[in-house]
N, C-alpha and C positions, 0 to 999 in steps of 0.2 A: 233383572241381570243377577242381584245378589246370590239367588239358587241356581244360577245355571257355575256363575264361579264357585261357588261351593262345590255342584257335584262335580265342575270336571278339576276340581283337585277332590273329591273323592276317590276319582275315576285313578286320575294317577297317581296315588300315593298306595292305593292299592294294584298297582299292575305294579309299586319300586319290591310291596312287601311277595307278591307274585316273584321275582326274583330271584331273592334272599332264601325258596325256599330249595329243601335238597335240592340235587341233579335230578333230569332221569335214568329213572334206572336201567336203562336201556343204555343210556349215555355211559354211566359210568361202566358197567360193563367190560362194554366193548374198549373201553380207554383201557380198564384192569387186564381184561385177554388182549389187547394191541402191544401192555404194557411188560404181559408175561411171559410172550409171544419173542420181545426182544433183549430177553434177560433185565431189562430195567426199572430194577430194583426200589432203588428213590422211589420213581412211580408209584411202582406197585406198591409200596409204602405208606404214599398215604394217598391213595386210593383205599385203604386196610380199615377198618375199624381196632381199637384195639386190639379187644380180643376177637381178635379173628382167627377161625379153623381153617387147613387144606386137609383133604380127605379125598384119599382114594380106596375103595373096599374091594377092588378089584386085584390091588394089590398085599393084602395079607396072608395068600396063598401060593407064592409065586416061587420057588426059591432061588429064581436068579435076581426079587427086590430082595436085598440083603437086611433093610430097613420097611418095613409097610409103614405109606406115606399116611401118614395122621399124624398133623402136626397144630399146634396153638397157638395165637400172636405170632404178628410178624415177624422178632428175630426168630423164630426157629423156622418159620415159615421160608424165610430168604435162607435160611442157612442152610436147612433142607433141596431146597432150589437150588443154589447156588456151589454147594457139594457133585450136582452131577454135569458140572463140569462144563454145559455146553453155553454158547456167547446164542442158540438161536433155537426161536422150532417155526411151525408155521404151523397153524392150523384152518386147514382149508374147508369153511363154514357151508353145509345145505342148507340149515337152517335156523332158526330161531325165532328165540315164543319168549312172553315175560308175561309172568301169572306168582297170582298171588309173593308178591315184592321174590321173587327169586327169577332167573333170566335164563334159559334154555338154550345152551349152544349142541347143534347135530353136527359131528366134524368128521372130518381127514386129518391125521394130525402126521406133520413129514417131523422132523432132524436132523441134527450132525450126525447123528449118531451111526444114520443110514435106514432107518427104516417107516413106516406109513401102516398106522395104524387106524383104527375107527374108535372112536371118541363122544363120550357126551359129558357138556361141563357142565356144574348146572352152578349158577354165580348168583347168591343169596346177597343180600343186601335188606340196609339197615336206614335209615337218615341218609340219606346220601353218602353210603359207606357201607363195602361188602363183609360182610360175618361170618359169610362162608365159602369155602370152594371143592366140589364136589366134582370126582370126576369118575365117572367109569370105563377102563381102558380098556380096547381089547386086544388086551397081549397077546391071545390066542390067532387072532387072526391078524395076527403083520405081519407085516412081509418087509423083502431086503428092498433096498430101492433104487433105481438102475445106475450103476458105474455111467457116469458120467461119459462122455463118445460113445460110450457099448451098449448093450440091447439086453433086454432082459428075457 
């Protein structure tokens, strides 16, 4: 009887230890993307590591992107995003998968500025936090959104 009690205690303790482990990468990445869509900077900050990076290499050689998107540290990232002056954006996710600590989103994005474009977002996770947000944006495939009540 004592052995059964000891075994039960060990199993219950092991379960508690497992729940203290970092959150599932897919869940954290989805929560991060949701906060990003809603421009919820407090939630984004809470999901980012102190040395997080946000980069979009496709922004580097475009004349209409005044400052290439390569920001480090949460404050610089959130200041950069907030400078876009948008209240929300939507990622219509076509496919998502996780591999090697990275969650990859294939999506079409729409925002307040009235455009739709393809985007691949790779969210790198370490210890349950976002360490890198890397976008590959199809700027050359950007199309205007239909005007509400009109046709395209």
